[in-house]
C-alpha positions in Angstrom: 74.9 4.0 134.0 71.7 4.4 132.0 70.0 6.4 129.3 69.8 10.2 129.3 67.3 11.6 131.7 67.0 8.4 133.8 68.1 10.1 137.0 71.8 9.2 137.4 73.2 12.6 138.2 70.2 13.6 140.4 70.6 10.4 142.4 74.2 11.3 143.2 73.1 14.8 144.3 70.3 13.3 146.5 72.7 10.7 148.0 75.5 13.2 148.8 73.7 16.5 149.3 76.0 18.0 146.7 74.1 20.1 144.2 75.4 19.1 140.8 75.2 21.6 138.0 74.9 18.7 135.6 71.6 17.5 136.9 69.2 17.6 134.0 65.5 18.2 133.7 65.3 18.2 129.9 65.9 15.6 127.3 69.4 16.9 126.5 72.3 15.2 128.2 74.1 17.0 131.0 76.9 14.6 132.0 79.5 14.8 129.2 82.5 13.4 131.1 83.0 10.8 133.8 82.5 12.4 137.2 83.4 11.0 140.6 81.9 12.0 143.9 83.3 10.8 147.3 81.0 10.1 150.2 80.9 8.0 153.4 78.2 5.3 153.9 78.0 3.2 157.1 81.5 4.3 157.9 82.8 3.1 154.6 84.4 5.4 152.0 82.6 5.3 148.7 83.2 6.8 145.3 80.1 7.3 143.1 80.9 7.4 139.4 78.6 9.2 137.0 78.9 8.3 133.3 77.4 9.8 130.1 74.5 7.8 128.6 75.0 5.9 125.4 72.3 8.2 123.8 74.2 11.3 124.7 73.1 14.5 122.9 76.6 15.6 121.9 78.6 12.4 122.1 78.5 9.3 119.9 78.2 5.9 121.5 81.8 5.3 120.5 83.1 8.4 122.3 81.1 7.5 125.4 82.4 3.9 125.2 86.0 5.2 124.9 85.6 7.4 128.0 84.2 4.5 130.0 86.8 2.0 128.8 89.7 4.3 129.6 88.4 4.9 133.1 87.9 1.2 133.7 91.3 0.4 132.4 93.0 3.0 134.6 91.1 1.9 137.8 91.8 -1.8 137.0 95.5 -1.0 136.6 95.4 0.5 140.1 93.7 -2.8 141.3 90.4 -1.0 142.0 87.3 -3.2 141.4 83.7 -2.1 141.4 81.5 -2.8 144.4 78.3 -2.4 142.3 77.1 -1.2 139.0 73.9 0.7 139.1 71.7 0.8 135.9 69.0 3.5 136.0 65.7 3.1 134.2 62.7 5.4 134.1 59.6 3.5 135.2 57.6 6.2 133.3 58.7 4.6 130.0 55.6 2.6 129.0 57.6 0.4 126.6 61.2 -0.3 125.8 62.0 2.0 122.9 65.0 1.5 120.5 67.3 3.9 122.4 66.8 2.6 126.0 66.9 -1.0 124.7 70.2 -0.3 122.9 71.6 1.3 126.1 70.6 -1.8 128.1 72.3 -4.2 125.6 75.5 -2.2 125.6 75.5 -2.1 129.4 74.8 -5.8 129.7 77.6 -6.6 127.2 80.0 -4.3 128.9 79.5 -6.0 132.3 79.5 -9.6 131.1 78.2 -12.7 133.0 80.8 -12.7 135.8 79.9 -9.2 137.0 76.1 -9.5 136.6 75.7 -10.3 140.3 77.1 -6.8 141.0 74.4 -5.1 138.9 71.5 -3.3 140.6 68.6 -2.3 138.2 67.4 0.9 139.7 63.9 2.1 138.7 63.3 5.8 138.9 60.5 8.4 138.5 58.0 6.4 140.6 56.6 9.8 141.8 55.5 10.5 138.2 53.5 7.4 137.5 50.5 5.6 139.0 51.8 2.8 141.3 49.7 0.2 139.5 51.0 1.2 136.1 54.6 1.3 137.4 54.2 -2.2 138.9 52.8 -3.6 135.7 55.7 -2.2 133.7 58.2 -3.5 136.2 56.7 -7.0 136.0 57.0 -6.8 132.2 60.7 -5.8 132.4 61.3 -8.7 134.8 59.8 -11.2 132.5 61.4 -9.9 129.3 64.4 -7.5 128.9 65.7 -8.0 132.5 65.0 -11.6 132.8 68.4 -12.9 131.9 70.2 -10.4 134.1 68.1 -11.3 137.1 68.7 -15.0 136.5 72.4 -14.3 136.6 72.2 -12.5 140.0 71.2 -8.9 139.3 68.8 -7.2 141.8 66.2 -4.5 141.5 65.8 -1.4 143.6 62.8 1.0 143.6 64.4 4.4 144.0 61.9 6.9 145.4 63.8 10.2 144.6 64.4 11.0 148.3 67.6 11.2 150.4 66.4 8.3 152.5 65.8 6.1 149.5 69.3 7.0 148.0 70.9 6.2 151.4 69.1 2.9 151.6 70.4 1.9 148.1 74.0 2.8 149.0 73.7 0.9 152.3 72.7 -2.2 150.4 75.7 -1.8 148.1 78.1 -1.5 151.2 76.6 -4.7 152.7 77.5 -6.6 149.5 80.8 -4.8 148.8 83.0 -7.6 150.3 82.8 -9.4 146.9 84.1 -7.3 144.1 84.5 -8.4 140.5 85.9 -7.0 137.3 83.5 -6.3 134.4 84.1 -8.0 131.1 85.3 -4.9 129.4 88.1 -4.6 132.0 89.2 -8.1 131.4 89.2 -7.7 127.6 91.1 -4.5 127.4 93.5 -5.1 130.3 94.1 -8.8 130.6 93.4 -10.0 127.1 94.9 -6.8 125.5 92.1 -6.4 123.0 91.4 -3.3 121.0 88.1 -1.7 121.8 86.7 -2.7 118.5 87.5 -6.4 119.3 85.7 -6.5 122.6 82.2 -7.9 123.0 80.7 -4.4 123.4 82.5 -3.3 120.2 80.8 -6.2 118.4 77.5 -5.1 119.8 77.9 -1.9 117.8 78.3 -4.0 114.7 75.1 -5.9 115.5 73.3 -2.6 116.0 74.3 -1.5 112.5 72.7 -4.6 111.1 69.5 -4.2 113.2 69.1 -0.5 112.1 69.7 -1.4 108.4 66.9 -4.1 108.7 64.5 -1.7 110.4 65.2 1.0 107.8 64.6 -1.3 104.9 61.3 -2.5 106.5 60.2 1.1 107.0 61.1 2.0 103.4 59.2 -1.0 102.1 56.1 0.0 104.1 56.4 3.6 102.9 56.5 2.4 99.3 53.5 0.1 99.9 51.4 2.9 101.5 52.3 5.3 98.7 51.2 2.7 96.1 47.9 2.3 98.0 47.4 6.1 98.1 47.2 6.0 101.9 46.2 9.1 103.8 48.8 11.9 104.1 49.1 11.4 107.9 50.1 7.7 107.6 52.7 8.5 104.9 54.1 11.5 107.0 54.5 9.3 110.1 56.3 6.7 108.0 58.6 9.4 106.5 59.3 10.6 110.0 60.2 7.1 111.2 62.4 6.6 108.2 64.2 9.9 108.8 64.9 8.9 112.4 66.2 5.5 111.4 68.3 7.2 108.7 69.9 9.5 111.3 70.6 6.6 113.7 72.0 4.4 110.9 74.3 7.1 109.6 75.6 7.8 113.1 76.2 4.1 113.7 77.9 3.7 110.4 80.2 6.6 111.2 81.1 5.0 114.5 81.7 1.7 112.7 84.2 3.4 110.4 85.9 5.2 113.4 86.0 1.9 115.2 87.4 0.2 112.0 84.8 -2.5 112.4 84.7 -4.9 109.4 81.2 -4.8 108.0 79.5 -8.1 107.5 78.4 -9.2 104.1 74.8 -9.3 105.3 75.1 -5.6 106.3 76.4 -4.7 102.8 73.5 -6.6 101.2 71.0 -4.8 103.4 72.5 -1.4 102.3 72.3 -2.6 98.7 68.6 -3.4 99.1 68.0 0.0 100.7 69.7 1.7 97.8 67.6 -0.3 95.3 64.3 0.5 97.0 65.3 4.2 97.3 66.2 4.2 93.6 62.8 2.7 92.7 61.0 5.3 94.8 62.8 8.1 93.0 62.7 6.8 89.4 59.7 4.5 89.4 59.8 0.7 88.7 63.4 0.5 87.4 65.4 -2.6 87.4 68.5 -1.4 89.3 70.6 -4.4 88.3 71.3 -2.9 84.9 72.6 0.2 86.6 74.8 -1.7 89.0 76.0 -4.7 87.0 79.2 -3.0 85.8 80.3 -1.1 88.9 81.8 -1.9 92.2 80.2 -0.5 95.4 81.9 0.8 98.5 80.2 1.7 101.7 81.4 5.0 103.2 80.0 7.4 105.9 78.7 9.6 103.0 76.8 6.8 101.3 77.2 4.0 98.8 79.9 4.9 96.2 79.7 3.1 92.9 83.1 3.2 91.2 83.8 6.8 90.2 80.4 7.3 88.6 77.8 7.6 91.3 77.3 8.2 95.0 74.0 7.6 96.6 73.4 9.0 100.1 71.4 6.4 102.0 
């Protein structure tokens, strides 16, 4: 598992010698379904499972999560447990951006504490970065975003993009394969009979909605402030671009929340109300929006905020 372009599919091709048409060299996603590839390592039969990233170009996080949960449920029903879960991360990323960080959080929540010792954090793209810079980034990951996972038993592997390195990683997996554990998502949907929206990873999606709403509100407020100060066009344009990107992410997540039938927290609704109010002020000037909203009820939909039958504002 891992973000788009982190090297998941190419690793499987390198490890097995099988040329996969889904190996990508661009920023678009190539793996759209779950793919399995059989191989033999140290005399042991192994099945490598390639999953779409949670930032897939043509699939929502919900669709990807549904694919993974169905596969996990089916394999668990057949009493098949995972020997290891490999999480791929580009060492070329000089900082943890929103999308990779979201992918990591979803992955961590999906695995749960009990399966964390089965996780291998695989760093890729070492041949595209100065070794000193890569080492510095790895140390930062170990002390921040990966710290909790490492403390719970996860290990790190430097993948060198060679058949020898791929083989060495799989050999380490085989050596530890005597102890297999279910991931949290398997336990929740199979043993506890939870709906996907009720699982821990489903709740992570709800938390992401709140985070994106907060980020969008902050960016909108900065945009208003810069516009009031008559900032240079470049600064305003960068803020508008950031705001547009957040808007797209937020709308996508909101659509997923509706598909998921996730109940929205009151805090999220309040954040959307504040976004509406600030957007209204930017369009109309310094208007007290309370007089416009005092006599109508609001409803949050994938299309925007709907106020009674009178007004719909696309956020």
